[in-house]
C-alpha positions in Angstrom: -6.9 5.3 24.5 -7.5 4.8 20.8 -5.1 2.6 19.0 -4.1 3.2 15.4 -5.0 0.4 13.1 -3.0 1.8 10.1 -1.9 -1.4 8.3 1.5 0.2 7.5 2.1 0.0 11.3 0.3 -3.3 12.0 0.4 -5.6 9.0 2.8 -8.0 10.8 1.1 -7.9 14.2 -1.1 -10.9 13.4 2.0 -12.7 12.4 3.6 -12.0 15.8 5.9 -9.1 15.0 6.2 -5.4 15.3 6.7 -3.6 12.0 9.9 -2.0 10.8 8.1 0.5 8.6 11.2 1.1 6.4 12.8 -2.4 6.1 16.6 -2.2 6.0 19.8 -3.7 7.1 21.6 -2.6 10.3 18.8 -3.4 12.7 20.0 -6.1 15.0 19.5 -7.8 18.4 20.6 -5.7 21.3 19.8 -2.5 19.3 18.2 0.3 21.3 15.3 2.3 20.1 14.3 5.6 21.8 10.8 7.2 21.7 10.6 10.9 22.4 7.1 12.3 21.9 6.0 11.0 18.5 9.4 9.9 17.2 11.2 6.6 17.5 14.9 6.5 16.5 17.6 3.8 16.5 20.2 5.0 19.0 22.8 2.3 19.0 23.3 -1.0 21.0 22.8 -1.8 24.6 26.4 -2.6 25.3 27.3 1.0 24.4 25.4 2.3 27.4 25.7 -0.6 29.9 28.7 -0.4 32.2 29.7 -3.9 33.2 32.7 -6.3 33.0 30.5 -9.0 31.4 30.9 -9.7 27.7 28.0 -8.4 25.6 25.9 -11.3 24.3 26.1 -12.1 20.6 23.2 -13.2 18.4 23.0 -16.8 17.4 23.3 -18.0 13.8 20.4 -17.1 11.6 17.6 -19.6 11.8 15.7 -20.4 8.6 12.0 -20.6 9.5 10.1 -22.5 6.9 6.8 -22.2 8.8 7.0 -18.4 8.3 7.7 -18.5 4.6 4.6 -18.0 2.6 2.5 -16.8 5.5 0.1 -14.3 4.0 -1.1 -11.0 5.5 -4.8 -10.0 5.3 -6.0 -8.1 2.3 -4.7 -4.5 2.5 -6.2 -1.5 0.7 -4.2 -0.8 -2.5 -3.0 2.7 -1.6 -1.7 1.5 1.8 -0.3 -1.7 0.2 1.6 0.3 -2.4 3.2 2.3 0.5 4.3 -0.9 2.2 5.7 -2.2 -1.1 7.5 1.1 -1.8 9.1 1.0 1.6 10.3 -2.6 1.1 11.6 -1.8 -2.4 13.4 1.3 -1.1 15.3 -1.0 1.4 16.3 -3.2 -1.6 17.4 -0.2 -3.6 19.1 1.6 -0.7 17.2 4.7 -1.9 13.7 5.7 -2.9 12.2 3.2 -5.3 10.2 4.2 -8.4 6.4 4.1 -8.0 4.6 1.0 -9.3 1.1 2.4 -9.1 0.8 2.1 -12.9 1.2 -1.7 -12.7 -1.5 -2.2 -10.1 -4.2 0.1 -11.7 -6.7 -2.8 -11.9 -6.3 -3.8 -8.3 -8.2 -2.6 -5.3 -6.3 -4.5 -2.6 -3.1 -6.5 -2.2 -1.8 -9.3 0.0 1.8 -9.9 1.1 3.9 -13.0 1.7 7.5 -13.2 2.7 10.2 -15.5 1.2 13.6 -16.8 2.3 12.6 -15.9 5.9 15.0 -16.1 8.8 15.2 -15.0 12.4 18.2 -13.8 14.4 18.0 -13.4 18.1 19.4 -13.4 21.6 17.5 -15.4 24.3 16.0 -13.1 27.0 17.6 -15.2 29.7 21.0 -14.4 28.2 20.2 -10.7 28.1 19.0 -10.9 31.7 22.3 -12.4 32.7 24.1 -9.6 31.0 22.0 -7.0 32.9 22.4 -8.8 36.2 25.5 -6.8 37.1 26.4 -3.3 35.9 24.8 0.1 35.6 23.7 2.6 32.9 26.3 5.1 31.9 24.4 8.1 33.3 27.0 10.6 32.0 25.6 9.9 28.5 23.2 12.6 27.5 21.1 10.2 25.5 20.8 7.8 28.5 19.7 10.7 30.6 17.0 11.6 28.1 15.7 8.2 27.1 16.0 6.3 30.4 15.2 9.0 33.0 12.9 11.6 31.4 9.2 10.7 32.2 8.0 11.5 28.7 10.4 9.2 26.9 10.8 5.4 26.5 13.5 3.1 25.3 13.3 -0.3 23.5 15.9 -3.0 23.1 15.7 -5.5 20.3 16.6 -9.2 20.9 14.9 -10.8 17.9 14.5 -9.7 14.4 12.7 -11.2 11.4 14.5 -10.9 8.0 13.4 -11.7 4.5 15.1 -11.5 1.1 11.9 -11.3 -0.9 8.3 -10.1 -0.7 5.5 -11.4 -2.8 2.4 -9.4 -3.7 -0.9 -10.7 -4.8 -3.2 -8.2 -6.5 -6.9 -8.4 -6.0 -10.1 -6.8 -7.4 -13.1 -5.5 -5.5 -14.6 -9.0 -5.6 -11.6 -10.5 -4.0 -10.6 -12.3 -7.2 -7.0 -12.0 -8.3 -6.0 -9.7 -11.1 -2.8 -9.7 -13.2 -0.2 -7.0 -13.4 2.4 -6.0 -16.0 5.5 -7.9 -14.8 7.8 -6.9 -17.7 7.0 -3.2 -17.2 7.7 -3.6 -13.4 11.1 -5.2 -14.1 12.0 -2.5 -16.6 11.0 0.2 -14.1 13.0 -1.4 -11.2 16.1 -2.3 -13.2 18.7 -4.8 -12.1 18.7 -4.1 -8.4 15.5 -6.0 -7.8 14.6 -9.4 -9.4 11.0 -9.6 -10.4 9.3 -13.0 -10.9 5.8 -14.4 -11.1 4.5 -17.8 -10.0 1.5 -17.9 -12.3 0.8 -17.4 -16.0 -1.8 -14.8 -15.1 0.8 -12.6 -13.4 -1.4 -12.2 -10.3 1.4 -13.1 -7.8 4.7 -11.1 -8.2 7.8 -11.7 -6.1 10.4 -9.0 -5.5 13.8 -10.2 -4.5 16.8 -8.1 -3.4 20.5 -8.9 -2.9 20.5 -9.1 0.9 18.3 -9.8 3.9 16.2 -6.9 5.2 14.7 -6.6 8.6 10.9 -6.3 8.4 9.9 -7.0 12.0 11.0 -7.5 15.6 9.5 -8.8 18.9 9.3 -7.1 22.2 8.5 -7.4 25.9 9.2 -4.8 28.5 11.5 -4.4 31.5 11.9 -1.6 34.0 14.3 -0.7 36.8 12.2 -0.3 40.0 14.2 0.4 43.2 17.4 -0.6 41.5 16.0 -4.0 40.2 15.1 -5.0 36.7 11.5 -6.2 36.3 10.1 -7.8 33.2 6.6 -7.6 31.6 5.2 -8.8 28.3 4.3 -6.4 25.5 2.2 -7.6 22.5 3.0 -6.4 19.0 1.2 -3.2 18.2 1.3 0.0 16.1 2.8 1.8 19.1 6.1 0.0 18.8 6.4 0.2 15.0 9.2 2.5 13.9 10.7 4.1 10.9 14.1 5.7 11.0 13.6 9.4 11.4 9.8 9.2 11.0 7.0 10.3 13.2 4.4 7.7 14.2 0.9 8.3 15.7 -0.6 7.4 18.1 1.9 6.5 20.8 1.6 5.0 24.3 1.7 7.4 27.2 5.3 7.1 28.5 6.0 5.6 31.9 9.0 6.9 33.9 11.9 4.5 34.0 10.4 1.9 31.6 12.6 0.0 29.2 11.1 -2.3 26.6 13.1 -5.3 25.5 12.5 -7.6 22.6 11.4 -11.2 23.1 12.7 -14.3 21.3 9.8 -16.5 22.3 6.8 -15.0 20.6 5.1 -17.1 17.9 4.2 -16.1 14.4 
């Protein structure tokens, strides 16, 4: 089966994370994603569909991860990179962001770095303890669709990566860095996004919003087989990238009864 290598769906895979294509708030550990044909949607949280007397686990405090801050992606074609930047800026705006294509007209590619990075998660052992007793609420129509239909899959998030800022380095065909018009960018974006540069040549531009947005998450899979949960690892890939309400291609062929659950132990 061919695997899509669209950087919009994979640019965080080498860093150890699946991509949230439209970075935003509200994505959290124990959140459930459902895949139906080519669409992945955020459905709610696992405790809403798991019938047990156990107390739902809570995420730990955010962990600042200095080793992740400043880690750069590979060079990404400009048209694709501008899509990624637009999605990040839309999360900061809370609405569609203005196009910045005019400011990067001398660039052929871009490279991204994340700032003020933190992770929030729930240990898989803790989630496993929560699932040790109880049952799915099968009277729920969404449970019936996403946990029993052979053509669908579900995913549960247990770790997310958040960042408050994203830095963009513009590059020419030769790979050398090129400057952009920072004052024009700030004027276009207005007060909702702070725009700064770390060099006098304006080749590195950092966009900072007012709150942390979720850019990525980690996964591994579990399934109920003969009434027992079984766990298997799932590497980051385009197939698990999602955007609220968007269609993504290609997808994995679904496997009946499979549930994917996010991992807290993958490395960047």
